[in-house]
C-alpha positions in Angstrom: 23.4 55.1 45.1 24.6 58.3 46.6 21.5 59.9 45.6 19.6 57.3 47.6 21.7 58.1 50.7 21.0 61.9 50.3 17.3 61.5 49.8 17.1 59.1 52.8 18.9 61.4 55.2 16.5 64.3 54.1 13.4 62.2 54.5 14.7 60.9 58.0 15.2 64.5 59.2 11.9 65.8 58.0 10.2 62.7 59.6 12.0 63.2 62.7 10.5 66.7 62.9 7.1 65.6 62.3 7.2 62.9 64.7 8.5 65.1 67.4 5.6 67.6 66.8 3.1 64.6 66.8 4.6 63.4 70.0 4.3 67.0 71.6 0.7 67.1 70.7 0.2 63.8 72.3 1.7 64.8 75.3 -0.2 68.0 75.6 -3.4 66.0 75.4 -2.4 63.9 78.5 -4.5 66.0 80.8 -4.4 63.4 83.5 -0.5 63.9 84.1 0.9 66.8 85.8 2.4 69.8 84.1 6.0 69.3 85.2 5.9 65.5 84.5 5.0 66.3 80.7 7.9 68.7 80.4 10.4 66.1 81.6 9.2 63.6 78.9 9.4 66.4 76.4 13.0 67.0 77.4 13.8 63.3 77.0 12.3 63.2 73.6 14.4 66.2 72.4 17.6 64.6 73.7 17.0 61.1 72.0 15.8 62.8 68.6 19.0 64.9 68.6 21.1 61.9 69.2 19.4 60.0 66.4 19.7 62.8 64.0 23.2 63.2 64.6 23.9 59.3 64.0 22.1 59.4 60.9 23.8 62.4 59.3 27.1 61.0 60.2 26.6 57.5 58.8 25.1 59.2 55.5 28.3 61.4 55.0 30.6 58.4 55.5 28.5 56.2 53.1 28.5 58.9 50.3 32.3 59.5 50.7 32.9 55.8 50.0 30.2 55.1 47.4 31.3 57.8 44.9 34.7 56.4 43.9 33.3 52.9 43.6 30.4 54.0 41.3 32.7 55.8 39.0 35.1 52.8 39.1 32.5 50.2 38.4 31.4 52.3 35.3 34.9 52.5 34.0 35.5 49.1 34.1 32.4 48.1 32.3 33.2 50.4 29.5 36.7 49.4 29.2 37.5 45.8 30.3 37.3 42.5 28.6 33.8 41.3 28.0 34.0 38.4 30.6 35.9 40.6 33.3 33.3 43.4 32.6 30.6 40.9 33.7 32.4 39.5 36.6 33.8 42.4 38.1 30.7 44.8 37.5 28.6 42.3 39.1 30.8 42.3 42.1 30.8 46.1 42.2 26.9 46.3 41.8 26.7 43.6 44.7 28.9 45.5 47.0 26.8 48.7 46.3 23.6 46.9 47.0 25.2 45.6 50.3 26.1 49.0 51.4 22.7 50.3 50.6 21.1 47.6 52.3 23.2 48.2 55.3 22.3 51.9 55.3 18.8 51.0 55.3 19.0 48.6 58.1 20.9 51.1 60.2 18.6 53.9 59.3 15.5 51.7 60.3 17.2 50.5 63.5 17.7 54.2 64.6 14.0 55.1 63.5 12.6 52.3 65.5 13.9 53.6 68.7 11.9 56.7 68.4 9.5 56.6 65.4 6.1 55.0 64.3 7.1 53.6 60.9 3.4 53.5 59.9 3.0 57.3 59.9 6.2 58.0 58.1 5.3 59.7 54.8 6.9 58.0 51.7 8.3 59.8 48.7 6.0 60.0 45.7 6.8 58.6 42.3 8.2 61.1 39.8 8.9 63.6 42.7 11.4 66.2 41.8 14.8 65.7 43.4 17.4 68.3 43.8 20.7 67.4 41.9 23.5 68.1 44.3 26.5 67.3 42.1 27.4 65.7 38.7 27.3 62.1 40.1 23.9 62.4 41.4 22.7 63.6 37.8 24.3 60.5 36.2 22.6 58.3 38.8 19.1 59.9 38.1 19.6 59.6 34.4 20.6 56.1 34.7 18.0 54.7 37.2 15.6 53.6 34.6 18.0 51.0 33.3 19.5 49.8 36.7 17.5 46.5 36.2 18.4 45.8 32.7 22.3 46.5 33.6 22.1 44.1 36.5 20.4 41.4 34.3 22.7 41.6 31.5 26.0 41.8 33.8 24.7 38.9 35.9 24.2 36.9 32.7 27.5 37.6 31.5 29.2 37.1 34.8 27.9 33.7 35.3 30.0 32.2 32.5 33.7 31.2 32.9 36.6 32.9 31.3 37.5 29.6 29.4 34.1 29.1 27.5 32.9 32.0 25.6 30.0 30.9 23.5 29.7 32.5 19.8 26.9 35.0 20.8 29.0 36.8 23.6 29.4 40.5 22.8 32.7 42.2 22.0 34.2 45.0 24.0 33.5 47.6 21.4 29.8 46.6 21.2 29.6 46.4 24.7 31.0 49.9 25.4 28.9 51.2 22.5 25.7 50.4 24.0 26.5 51.0 27.7 25.8 54.7 29.1 28.2 57.1 27.6 30.3 59.5 29.4 29.3 63.0 28.9 31.3 64.3 26.0 33.1 67.7 26.6 31.2 67.8 30.0 27.9 68.3 28.6 24.8 66.6 30.1 24.5 63.8 27.6 23.0 60.3 27.9 22.6 57.1 25.9 19.9 54.6 26.9 21.2 51.1 27.7 19.9 48.4 25.2 18.0 45.7 27.1 17.4 42.1 26.3 14.2 42.8 25.0 14.6 45.0 22.0 11.5 47.0 20.8 9.9 45.7 17.7 9.7 49.1 15.8 12.9 50.7 14.3 12.0 54.2 15.5 12.1 53.2 19.1 15.4 51.2 18.6 17.0 54.3 17.0 15.9 56.4 20.1 17.6 54.0 22.4 21.0 54.0 20.9 20.8 57.8 20.1 22.8 60.1 22.2 20.2 62.5 23.9 22.4 65.4 24.8 20.7 68.4 26.0 22.1 70.6 23.4 24.2 68.9 20.8 24.9 71.9 19.0 27.2 72.8 21.9 29.4 69.9 21.2 32.8 70.2 19.8 34.0 68.9 16.4 35.9 66.1 18.4 32.8 65.4 20.5 30.6 65.1 17.4 33.3 62.9 15.9 33.3 60.8 19.1 29.7 60.2 18.7 29.7 59.2 15.2 32.7 56.9 15.9 30.6 55.3 18.7 27.4 54.8 16.4 29.9 53.4 13.6 31.3 50.9 16.2 27.8 49.8 17.2 26.9 49.2 13.4 30.2 47.3 12.9 29.9 45.3 15.8 26.3 44.5 15.3 27.1 43.3 11.8 30.0 41.2 13.1 27.6 39.8 15.8 24.9 39.0 13.2 27.5 36.9 11.2 28.5 35.2 14.6 24.8 34.5 15.2 24.3 33.2 11.9 27.2 30.8 12.2 25.8 29.8 15.6 22.4 29.3 14.1 23.8 27.3 11.2 25.8 25.0 13.8 22.6 24.7 15.9 20.5 23.7 13.1 23.1 21.3 11.9 23.1 19.7 15.3 19.1 19.8 15.5 19.0 17.9 12.2 21.5 15.4 13.3 19.7 14.9 16.5 16.5 14.6 14.7 17.9 12.2 12.3 19.1 10.0 15.1 15.8 10.3 16.9 14.0 9.4 13.8 16.2 6.2 13.1 15.5 4.9 16.4 11.8 5.9 16.1 11.8 4.2 12.6 13.4 1.0 13.7 11.2 0.5 16.6 7.9 1.2 14.6 5.8 -1.9 14.3 4.5 -3.3 11.2 0.6 -3.3 11.8 0.4 -6.7 10.0 2.5 -8.3 12.6 0.9 -6.6 15.8 -1.3 -8.2 18.0 -4.3 -8.4 18.4 -4.6 -8.8 14.6 -7.9 -7.1 13.8 -9.5 -4.7 11.6 -8.8 -1.1 12.9 -11.6 1.2 11.9 -9.9 4.6 13.1 -6.7 4.5 11.4 -5.1 7.8 10.4 -2.4 8.4 7.7 0.5 10.4 8.9 2.7 10.5 5.8 5.3 8.7 3.5 8.5 7.8 5.4 11.4 7.3 2.7 14.4 5.0 3.4 17.5 4.4 1.6 19.2 1.2 0.4 16.1 -0.1 -1.2 15.0 -1.4 2.1 12.0 -0.3 4.0 14.3 -0.5 7.1 17.0 1.3 5.7 18.5 4.8 6.8 15.8 7.4 7.0 15.6 10.1 4.2 13.6 12.5 6.0 14.0 15.2 3.1 12.0 12.9 0.7 9.0 12.4 3.1 5.8 13.0 1.7 2.2 14.0 3.1 -0.6 11.5 2.7 -2.1 13.1 -0.3 1.1 13.3 -2.3 1.7 10.7 -4.8 5.0 9.2 -5.9 6.4 6.8 -8.3 7.4 3.3 -7.6 11.1 2.6 -7.3 11.6 4.0 -3.8 11.8 2.3 -0.5 10.0 3.4 2.7 6.9 2.9 4.3 3.6 4.8 5.2 3.2 5.8 8.9 -0.3 5.3 10.3 -1.8 5.9 13.6 -4.5 4.2 15.5 -6.6 6.9 16.9 -8.3 4.3 19.2 -5.3 3.3 21.0 -2.7 6.1 20.1 -0.1 3.7 18.6 1.8 4.2 15.5 2.5 1.6 12.8 4.3 1.0 9.6 2.2 0.0 6.6 2.7 -0.4 3.0 6.4 -1.3 3.6 8.0 -1.0 0.2 11.6 -1.6 -1.3 12.5 -0.6 -4.8 10.9 -3.5 -6.5 7.7 -3.8 -4.4 5.7 -2.2 -7.2 6.0 -2.5 -11.0 7.6 0.3 -13.0 5.8 3.6 -13.3 3.0 2.6 -10.8 2.0 5.6 -8.6 0.9 5.5 -5.2 0.1 7.7 -2.0 0.0 6.9 1.7 -3.8 7.9 1.5 -4.4 4.1 0.7 -2.3 2.9 3.5 -5.0 2.5 6.1 -7.3 0.5 3.7 -4.5 -1.7 2.6 -3.5 -2.5 6.3 -7.1 -3.6 6.8 -7.5 -5.4 3.4 -6.0 -8.8 4.5 -7.8 -8.8 8.0 -11.1 -8.0 6.3 -10.7 -11.0 4.0 -9.9 -13.2 7.1 -13.0 -12.0 8.8 -14.9 -12.9 5.5 -13.5 -16.3 5.9 -14.3 -16.6 9.6 -17.9 -15.4 9.2 -18.3 -18.0 6.2 -17.3 -20.6 8.6 -19.8 -19.6 11.2 -22.4 -19.3 8.6 -21.6 -22.8 7.5 -22.1 -24.1 11.0 -25.5 -22.3 11.6 -27.2 -22.2 8.1 -25.0 -23.5 5.3 -27.7 -23.0 2.8 -27.2 -19.2 2.8 -23.7 -19.6 1.5 -23.4 -19.1 -2.2 -21.9 -22.3 -3.6 -23.2 -24.6 -1.1 -25.8 -25.8 -3.3 -25.5 -27.4 -6.7 -25.5 -31.0 -8.4 -23.2 -32.8 -11.0 -20.5 -31.7 -13.3 -20.7 -28.8 -15.7 -18.8 -26.4 -17.9 -19.1 -22.7 -17.2 -18.2 -20.1 -20.0 -18.6 -16.4 -19.8 -19.4 -14.7 -23.2 -18.5 -11.3 -24.4 -20.0 -9.9 -27.6 -16.6 -9.9 -29.5 -15.9 -13.4 -28.5 -19.1 -15.0 -29.8 -17.2 -16.7 -32.7 -14.7 -18.3 -30.2 -17.4 -19.5 -28.0 -19.2 -21.3 -30.8 -15.9 -22.8 -31.8 -15.1 -24.0 -28.4 -18.5 -25.7 -27.7 -18.8 -27.3 -31.1 -15.2 -28.7 -30.6 -16.4 -30.1 -27.0 -19.4 -31.7 -28.7 -17.1 -33.2 -31.5 -15.4 -35.1 -28.8 -18.4 -36.6 -27.8 -18.3 -34.7 -24.6 -21.6 -34.5 -23.1 -21.0 -32.4 -20.1 -23.7 -29.8 -19.6 -22.5 -26.2 -20.6 -23.6 -23.0 -19.0 -23.2 -19.7 -21.1 -23.2 -16.7 -18.9 -23.8 -13.1 -20.1 -24.4 -9.7 -18.2 -27.6 -7.9 -18.5 -25.7 -4.7 -19.2 -23.9 -6.1 -22.1 -27.1 -7.8 -23.5 -28.6 -4.2 -23.4 -25.7 -2.6 -25.1 -25.2 -5.3 -27.8 -28.7 -6.5 -28.8 -27.4 -9.2 -31.0 -25.7 -11.1 -27.9 -28.7 -12.9 -26.5 -30.4 -13.7 -29.7 -27.2 -15.2 -31.0 -26.7 -17.3 -27.6 -30.1 -18.7 -28.0 -29.0 -19.9 -31.6 -26.2 -21.4 -30.3 -28.3 -23.1 -27.5 -30.5 -24.5 -30.4 -27.7 -25.6 -32.5 -25.7 -27.4 -29.8 -27.3 -29.9 -27.3 -27.2 -29.5 -23.5 -26.3 -25.7 -23.4 -28.2 -23.1 -21.2 -27.8 -19.3 -21.3 -27.7 -17.5 -18.0 -27.8 -13.8 -17.3 -25.9 -11.8 -14.4 -28.5 -9.1 -13.5 -26.3 -7.3 -10.9 -25.3 -4.1 -12.7 -22.1 -3.9 -10.6 -20.7 -7.1 -12.2 -18.4 -6.6 -15.2 -15.3 -7.6 -16.8 -13.3 -10.2 -14.9 -15.9 -10.3 -12.0 -18.4 -11.8 -14.4 -16.1 -15.0 -14.3 -16.3 -15.2 -10.5 -19.9 -14.5 -10.3 -20.7 -17.3 -12.9 -18.6 -19.9 -11.0 -20.4 -19.0 -7.6 -23.9 -19.0 -9.0 -23.6 -21.9 -11.2 -26.1 -24.7 -10.7 -23.2 -27.4 -11.0 -21.4 -28.7 -7.9 -18.3 -29.6 -9.8 -17.3 -26.8 -12.3 -14.8 -26.7 -15.1 -14.4 -23.2 -16.1 -13.2 -22.4 -19.6 -12.3 -18.9 -21.1 -14.1 -18.5 -24.4 -10.6 -18.7 -26.2 -9.4 -21.7 -24.3 -10.2 -24.9 -26.0 -9.5 -28.7 -25.0 -7.7 -30.7 -27.5 -9.8 -33.9 -26.3 -12.7 -34.6 -24.0 -11.8 -33.1 -20.5 -14.4 -35.1 -18.6 -11.9 -37.3 -17.1 -10.8 -34.2 -15.0 -13.8 -34.5 -12.7 -12.8 -38.3 -11.7 -9.1 -37.5 -11.5 -7.2 -38.4 -8.2 -5.8 -35.1 -7.9 -9.4 -33.4 -8.1 -10.9 -35.9 -5.7 -8.2 -35.3 -3.2 -7.8 -31.5 -3.3 -11.3 -30.3 -4.7 -9.7 -28.0 -6.9 -7.1 -28.0 -9.7 -5.2 -24.9 -11.2 -3.0 -24.4 -14.1 0.3 -22.4 -14.0 1.3 -19.3 -16.0 4.4 -18.6 -17.9 5.8 -16.7 -14.9 7.5 -17.4 -11.5 9.1 -15.3 -8.8 12.5 -15.5 -10.8 11.1 -14.5 -14.0 7.7 -12.6 -14.0 6.4 -9.6 -16.1 3.9 -9.0 -13.3 6.3 -8.6 -10.4 4.5 -11.3 -8.3 7.9 -12.2 -6.2 9.0 -12.2 -2.7 9.1 -8.4 -2.2 5.7 -7.6 -4.0 3.4 -5.5 -2.2 0.7 -8.2 -3.1 1.7 -10.3 0.0 1.1 -7.4 2.4 -2.1 -6.6 0.6 -3.6 -10.2 1.2 -1.8 -10.5 4.5 0.0 -13.8 3.6 3.5 -14.9 3.5 5.2 -15.3 0.3 4.6 -18.5 -1.5 7.3 -19.5 -4.0 5.3 -21.0 -6.9 4.3 -20.5 -10.5 1.6 -17.8 -11.2 -1.7 -19.0 -12.0 -3.4 -18.8 -15.4 -7.2 -18.7 -15.1 -8.1 -19.7 -18.6 -9.1 -22.9 -17.1 -10.2 -23.8 -13.6 -11.5 -26.9 -12.0 -13.2 -26.7 -8.8 -15.9 -28.3 -6.2 -18.1 -25.5 -5.1 -19.0 -27.1 -2.0 -15.4 -27.7 -0.9 -14.6 -24.2 -1.9 -17.3 -22.3 -0.4 -15.2 -20.5 2.1 -12.8 -19.7 -0.7 -15.4 -18.5 -3.0 -16.5 -16.0 -0.3 -13.0 -14.5 0.1 -12.5 -14.7 -3.8 -15.8 -12.5 -4.2 -14.3 -10.0 -1.5 -11.2 -9.8 -3.6 -12.8 -8.9 -6.8 -15.8 -6.7 -5.5 -13.6 -4.4 -2.9 -13.5 -0.9 -4.0 -10.9 0.4 -4.9 -9.6 -2.6 -6.5 -5.8 -2.4 -5.4 -5.0 -5.7 -7.4 -5.5 -3.4 -10.4 -4.8 0.1 -9.1 -1.4 -1.0 -8.0 -1.1 -3.6 -10.7 -0.2 -6.1 -8.3 -2.2 -8.9 -10.2 -3.5 -9.0 -13.8 -7.3 -9.4 -13.8 -8.6 -12.3 -12.0 -5.8 -14.8 -12.7 -4.1 -15.2 -9.4 -7.0 -14.2 -7.2 -8.2 -17.9 -7.2 -5.0 -19.1 -5.7 -4.7 -16.3 -3.3 -8.3 -16.8 -2.1 -7.8 -20.4 -1.6 -4.8 -19.8 0.6 -6.3 -17.2 2.5 -9.4 -19.4 3.2 -6.9 -22.3 3.9 -8.5 -24.2 1.3 -6.6 -27.2 -0.6 -5.8 -26.9 -4.3 -3.6 -28.8 -6.8 -1.5 -26.7 -9.1 -0.6 -28.5 -12.2 3.4 -28.9 -12.0 4.1 -29.0 -15.7 4.9 -25.4 -16.9 3.0 -24.3 -19.9 4.2 -24.6 -23.4 3.7 -22.3 -26.3 2.1 -22.9 -29.8 3.2 -20.9 -32.7 5.6 -20.9 -35.8 9.4 -21.6 -36.2 10.8 -19.8 -39.1 14.3 -18.9 -40.4 16.8 -20.7 -42.5 20.2 -20.7 -40.7 19.1 -20.2 -37.2 15.6 -21.1 -36.5 13.4 -18.6 -34.4 10.3 -19.4 -32.7 7.3 -17.1 -32.3 4.4 -18.2 -29.8 0.8 -16.8 -29.4 -1.1 -19.6 -27.7 -0.7 -21.0 -24.3 -0.4 -24.7 -24.1 -1.7 -26.5 -20.9 -1.0 -30.1 -19.8 -2.8 -32.8 -17.9 -1.7 -34.7 -14.9 0.6 -37.1 -17.2 2.2 -34.1 -18.9 0.2 -34.5 -22.2 -1.2 -31.5 -24.0 -4.9 -30.8 -22.8 -5.8 -27.2 -23.7 -5.0 -24.7 -26.2 -5.5 -21.1 -25.0 -5.3 -18.8 -27.9 -5.2 -15.6 -25.8 -3.0 -13.5 -27.8 -4.8 -13.9 -31.2 -8.4 -14.7 -30.7 -10.8 -16.1 -33.3 -13.1 -13.7 -35.0 -14.8 -15.9 -37.6 -13.8 -13.6 -40.5 -10.1 -13.5 -41.2 -8.6 -16.2 -39.0 -5.4 -17.7 -40.1 -3.5 -20.8 -39.0 -0.3 -20.2 -37.2 0.1 -23.5 -35.1 3.0 -25.0 -36.7 5.2 -26.0 -33.6 5.0 -26.3 -30.0 7.8 -25.1 -27.7 8.1 -27.3 -24.4 10.3 -27.4 -21.5 12.3 -30.6 -21.3 11.0 -31.4 -17.8 12.1 -34.9 -17.4 15.0 -35.8 -15.3 18.1 -37.2 -17.0 18.3 -40.9 -16.2 22.0 -41.4 -17.4 24.3 -42.3 -14.7 21.4 -42.8 -12.0 21.6 -46.6 -12.2 17.9 -46.9 -13.2 16.7 -49.1 -16.0 14.6 -47.7 -18.7 11.7 -49.9 -17.6 12.1 -48.6 -14.1 12.1 -45.1 -15.2 9.1 -45.6 -17.3 7.1 -47.1 -14.5 7.1 -43.7 -12.7 4.4 -41.3 -13.1 5.1 -38.2 -15.0 5.4 -36.0 -11.8 7.8 -38.4 -10.4 10.0 -38.1 -13.4 10.1 -34.3 -13.3 13.1 -32.3 -12.5 12.9 -30.3 -9.3 11.2 -27.1 -8.8 14.3 -25.2 -8.4 15.6 -26.7 -11.4 12.6 -25.8 -13.4 12.8 -22.2 -12.2 16.5 -21.9 -13.4 15.6 -23.8 -16.9 12.3 -22.2 -17.6 12.4 -18.5 -18.6 9.9 -17.1 -20.9 10.1 -13.6 -22.5 8.7 -11.3 -25.1 10.4 -11.6 -28.6 10.8 -8.9 -31.3 8.8 -10.1 -34.3 11.2 -8.6 -36.7 10.9 -9.4 -40.5 10.4 -13.1 -39.8 7.0 -12.7 -38.1 5.9 -9.5 -39.4 2.2 -11.0 -39.7 2.2 -11.8 -36.0 1.1 -9.0 -33.7 3.3 -10.3 -30.8 5.5 -13.1 -29.9 6.4 -15.3 -26.7 9.3 -17.5 -26.5 11.9 -19.1 -24.3 14.6 -16.6 -23.7 17.8 -17.2 -25.6 19.8 -17.8 -22.5 17.8 -21.0 -21.8 16.5 -22.0 -25.2 18.5 -25.3 -25.2 16.3 -26.3 -22.4 13.3 -26.5 -24.6 12.1 -28.8 -27.4 10.2 -27.7 -30.2 7.6 -30.3 -31.7 5.8 -30.1 -35.0 2.0 -29.8 -34.5 1.4 -32.3 -37.1 3.0 -34.9 -34.9 0.1 -34.5 -32.3 -3.5 -36.2 -32.4 -5.0 -32.6 -32.5 -3.0 -31.6 -35.7 -6.2 -30.7 -37.4 -7.9 -28.9 -34.5 -6.8 -25.3 -35.4 -8.4 -25.5 -39.0 -11.5 -27.0 -37.4 -11.8 -24.0 -34.8 -11.5 -21.6 -37.6 -14.2 -23.1 -39.5 -16.5 -23.3 -36.3 -15.8 -19.7 -35.7 -16.7 -18.7 -39.1 -19.9 -20.7 -38.8 -20.7 -18.9 -35.2 -19.9 -15.6 -36.9 -22.7 -16.3 -39.8 -25.1 -16.9 -37.0 -24.5 -13.5 -35.7 -25.4 -11.8 -39.1 
């Protein structure tokens, strides 16, 4: 500040001289005025100029005498006081110095305006040499480059109160270590201030904090030790500051994570399930955002952000959470594939890359149904299933099941069942197994009213063959039978039954229900989200026998075909359903088509062994008719091969499904007059009493590949009846003989 005042007075004096010379020249050029008139004006200029010069010199001397102690006092306080006091008082001192400088400049300009033309005043050049008049001038000149940084730093510090000092505040030692140093031992030494923006390279940083004395060799030992102590203080305080900043960073990170957790909890709770969002439609531009894991085996549980996954990353079932997806057309974010710990079977892997397709799957099926309705109104003949006449039996043939097929159709004809039979095979299998078609043609010649049909579509294979055969059959009313599902008597009456006439479809149950299932079809299963249907509490379906009217099921058959042909097949990929067995009832529900599920849970045919405690092992599923009588024996766990088949049907294990009439006040005759369905216990009771499980074969059944039986906890709810007590006691031996005969035709 003193340097500025000195320079300004010198400049003003010089400018005054230049100005008077210019004015003299101007006065000499005024030829129109008289000579004496000009001299009087010159005299007036001289007097005014002298007065102005005296005023400027006097004010400059007064300011310099007051600035010097203030400047030194400000520096001493910056170096020695508490950090908050340093900031506050230094800023006040600097502000006072600025005010003095502004006042000086204003006074100078005011005096100059009385005489001079400011536009012609020469300005000092940058980098011009300045004469150092005393030690304070030298210090100010050396410190001039860092004035702005000092002001910024002190203002930032001074803006905080004494009561609240954040962890990043510098200590006194660090502050004094990095501020301009007092010259050690009177030498012209200088240390650059550290600014807010440190340089990137270490060499420049070292030059900033280094004491650049003109000749450090002239320092005394004490001065050198003082410099070393200063640098050690900078290092020590910098290390301490680093520790404090790390603690601050850790605390900030903790709070950031906590805030992110809180915001994510709110966001997760408010994220809409795409299946319940309106309008319900197929969204063609969905983008996966990733897997969002939650706790508590609840998709709406507390978010576990640390376990989130990218869309392509796969994970095992057993975790709860959801896939977040975005509709790029609307910018909306949704939940999809909401899972809890039991939504998928054990060891199933999945990724959120499939979430968008799964979200659209159920709605796509709905569109198939709606389009079929429209087609039925405009041109129903184009719908597969709308044509066909009469009743018929449909069987799909696989090469390894040829003996079973021949045994089944032979048994049907042995009951005097004359219903036409269609045997379906795929062209691909006929090519791979050249004996297939000739063998079927032999069966056709041997057994009356049998036709052989070929599926030419190369995309049809496996379980899809069953669906294709039903859809393209020439019959209107179809009784589909698996090759190993054999009626124990003529099934023709099914076509005329009241249940079939009323509903147009009859399905049979599997062993499993939501409270006891090996296929995980229960309330929390992802299956219901896939097909976009509410959970239905009922027995799973067993598709070894299906009765349906194709005309009445035309919409459901379209949806069924979509279920079986969609790729990827999520029913299989995610193990949501086994093969085709539950697809029929799901398609019928999706198409809002009526069906009748046989209310009697299946029995099991097998053997009972053991002396002290009888144990039962079953390998054939037993299905009933509308009156609770056995109708089908589905030998699905040990199929006939026509070579080494053995008998193992000695007993049938069945649920005691009738109500206990004791204490209900009903006569025996009154109870007998009710239908079998009316005499049944409730569905809830059935679920509690009917529990089937796999059985360790052990030494008693070492000749059996696998066993199913009532669980030990509910075995008292079942009865075991000898096969010899049924009218079909000789059926198993007959089937073995038929299978052997069919096997001979192959060779």
